[in-house]
C-alpha positions in Angstrom: 11.3 2.1 11.4 9.4 3.6 14.4 6.2 5.5 13.6 6.4 8.9 15.3 3.6 9.4 17.8 3.0 12.9 16.5 2.0 11.5 13.1 -0.9 9.6 14.7 -2.9 12.8 14.8 -2.9 12.8 11.0 -4.2 9.2 10.9 -6.9 10.1 13.4 -7.9 13.1 11.4 -8.2 11.0 8.2 -10.4 8.5 9.9 -12.6 11.2 11.5 -13.2 12.5 8.0 -13.6 9.1 6.4 -16.2 7.9 9.0 -17.9 11.3 9.2 -17.2 11.6 12.9 -17.6 14.7 14.9 -14.6 17.0 14.9 -11.8 15.9 17.3 -13.7 12.7 18.1 -10.5 10.7 18.0 -8.1 13.5 18.7 -9.6 14.3 22.1 -8.1 11.3 23.8 -8.2 7.6 24.5 -11.5 5.6 24.7 -14.3 4.5 22.4 -16.4 6.7 20.2 -19.9 5.6 19.3 -21.2 7.0 16.0 -24.9 6.3 15.3 -25.5 6.6 11.5 -27.9 5.1 9.0 -25.3 3.1 7.1 -25.2 -0.2 5.1 -22.1 -1.1 7.2 -21.3 -1.7 10.8 -17.7 -0.8 11.4 -15.4 -1.3 14.3 -12.1 0.6 14.1 -9.3 0.2 16.6 -6.3 2.5 16.4 -3.7 2.5 19.1 -5.6 3.4 22.3 -8.7 4.6 20.6 -11.7 2.9 19.0 -14.8 3.7 17.0 -18.0 1.7 16.5 -20.1 3.2 13.7 -23.4 2.0 12.4 -27.2 1.9 13.1 -28.1 3.0 16.7 -29.8 -0.3 17.7 -26.6 -2.2 17.0 -24.5 0.3 19.0 -26.8 -0.3 21.9 -26.5 -4.1 21.5 -22.7 -3.8 21.6 -22.5 -1.5 24.6 -21.4 -4.2 27.1 -18.7 -5.6 24.7 -15.0 -4.8 25.0 -12.7 -3.7 22.2 -11.1 -7.2 22.0 -14.6 -8.7 21.4 -15.6 -6.1 18.8 -12.4 -6.6 16.9 -13.4 -10.2 16.3 -15.3 -10.7 13.0 -17.5 -13.4 14.6 -18.8 -11.0 17.2 -20.0 -8.5 14.7 -21.7 -11.3 12.7 -23.5 -12.4 15.8 -24.6 -8.8 16.6 -26.1 -8.5 13.1 -27.5 -12.0 12.6 -31.1 -10.6 12.8 -30.2 -7.8 10.4 -28.9 -10.0 7.6 -25.3 -9.1 8.3 -22.7 -10.3 5.7 -19.1 -10.4 6.8 -16.5 -8.2 5.2 -13.7 -9.5 7.4 -11.1 -8.0 9.7 -8.1 -6.1 8.4 -4.9 -5.2 10.1 -3.8 -1.6 9.7 -0.1 -0.5 9.4 1.4 3.0 9.0 4.7 4.6 8.2 5.8 8.3 8.2 9.3 7.4 7.2 11.0 4.3 5.7 14.6 3.3 5.2 15.6 3.4 1.5 17.1 0.2 0.2 18.8 0.4 -3.2 18.4 -2.7 -5.4 21.6 -4.4 -6.6 20.4 -4.5 -10.2 18.7 -2.0 -12.5 15.0 -1.9 -12.0 12.6 -1.1 -14.9 9.4 0.6 -13.6 6.3 1.5 -15.5 3.8 4.1 -14.2 1.3 3.4 -17.0 -2.1 1.9 -16.6 -1.4 -0.6 -19.4 1.2 -2.4 -17.3 -1.1 -2.6 -14.3 -3.9 -4.0 -16.4 -1.6 -6.6 -17.9 -0.5 -7.7 -14.5 -4.0 -8.0 -13.2 -4.9 -10.3 -16.2 -2.2 -12.7 -15.0 -3.4 -13.0 -11.4 -6.3 -14.8 -9.7 -9.4 -12.6 -9.2 -9.3 -12.7 -5.4 -5.8 -11.3 -5.4 -6.8 -8.6 -7.9 -9.7 -7.6 -5.8 -7.7 -7.4 -2.6 -4.9 -5.3 -4.1 -7.5 -3.1 -5.8 -4.8 -1.5 -8.1 -7.3 -0.2 -10.6 -8.9 2.1 -8.1 -5.6 3.8 -7.1 -4.2 6.9 -8.7 -0.5 6.2 -8.7 1.0 2.8 -9.7 4.5 1.5 -10.1 5.0 -1.7 -12.0 8.3 -3.6 -12.0 8.8 -4.9 -15.5 10.9 -7.9 -16.7 13.1 -5.6 -18.8 13.2 -2.2 -20.3 12.3 -3.6 -23.7 8.9 -3.0 -25.5 6.6 -5.9 -24.7 8.3 -6.8 -21.4 6.2 -8.7 -18.9 4.9 -7.1 -15.7 6.2 -8.8 -12.6 4.9 -6.9 -9.7 3.0 -3.7 -9.0 2.3 -1.5 -6.0 -0.1 1.4 -6.2 -1.5 4.0 -3.8 -4.6 6.2 -3.7 -5.2 9.1 -1.4 -7.5 8.8 1.5 -8.9 12.0 2.7 -5.9 13.9 1.3 -3.8 12.7 4.2 -3.0 9.0 3.8 -1.7 6.9 0.9 -3.5 3.5 0.9 -1.1 0.9 -0.6 -2.0 -2.2 -2.6 0.4 -4.7 -4.1 0.1 -7.5 -6.6 2.7 -10.0 -7.9 2.4 -12.2 -11.0 2.1 -15.9 -9.9 5.2 -16.9 -11.8 7.3 -14.1 -10.2 6.4 -14.7 -6.5 8.9 -15.5 -3.7 11.6 -13.4 -5.4 11.2 -10.2 -3.3 9.5 -8.3 -6.2 6.4 -7.5 -4.1 8.6 -5.9 -1.5 10.5 -4.0 -4.1 7.4 -2.6 -5.8 5.9 -1.7 -2.4 9.0 0.1 -1.3 9.0 2.2 -4.5 5.4 3.1 -4.1 5.7 3.9 -0.4 8.6 6.2 -0.9 6.8 8.0 -3.7 3.8 8.5 -1.3 6.0 9.8 1.5 7.7 12.2 -0.9 4.2 13.5 -1.8 3.7 14.4 1.9 1.4 11.5 2.8 1.3 9.0 5.6 1.6 5.4 4.2 -1.2 3.0 5.1 -1.1 -0.8 4.5 -4.4 -2.7 5.0 -4.6 -6.4 4.8 -6.7 -9.3 6.0 -5.5 -10.5 9.4 -5.2 -14.0 7.9 -2.9 -12.9 5.1 0.5 -13.9 6.5 2.5 -12.9 3.4 1.0 -9.4 3.5 1.9 -9.1 7.2 5.4 -10.3 6.6 5.8 -7.8 3.7 4.6 -4.8 5.8 6.8 -5.6 8.8 9.9 -6.3 6.5 9.5 -2.8 5.1 9.3 -1.2 8.5 5.6 -0.3 8.7 4.2 -0.3 12.2 1.0 -2.1 13.0 -1.5 0.3 14.6 -4.9 -1.5 14.8 -7.7 -3.3 13.2 -10.8 -2.6 11.1 -13.7 -5.1 11.3 -16.8 -4.6 9.0 -20.1 -6.2 8.4 -22.4 -5.3 5.4 -26.0 -4.8 6.2 -28.9 -5.0 3.7 -30.8 -1.9 2.7 -33.5 -2.6 5.3 -31.0 -2.9 8.1 -32.9 -0.3 10.3 -36.0 -2.4 10.6 -35.1 -3.3 14.3 -34.9 0.2 15.6 
């Protein structure tokens, strides 16, 4: 499904708010925006033909001669911050959808929207998977259950939380024993359509090295739009001003 170009303005506005950028910093047109801010994070955001580098002023100056391709690389930001104690937070690919094709499953699907089902699924999964999906921090969850009977096992869950009142950030988790059965895709499709029905743009964010997450996003019809690379800085990160 093609992401309508007019919807990109909503995505830009959400990130302007989220990064505390000046009004219309992204909406004004292509190019790079520099945002000097005392922050524990150096962030490089790339969306379509626009980019943002936000963080302490001395790091923005150090990055002035670097291109967007270089700043999108996690290793580049680590080298920039090596004297500031930078700790890598990785590079994530960003996908968006403002409309998705609806696929009806062949069989009856039992879905729980309760927190108990989400917590039960998280208890079945490795901590790294739980942390990446971050289901507990999201407001609306949809868990595919093994049956409609009491005590049925949770199989997969996708949840979303609002970002700046404009975007629904999705996260999906599948029980280890239920993987490779298309249940993650099913749960994600359910959550995504609920978010679209609520008037939100769907956002999928996943580590660039997470091939299954990339495959899931593209199989649903989400459009890749850019990258977000981040490095955490210690509290005294401004010492080199």
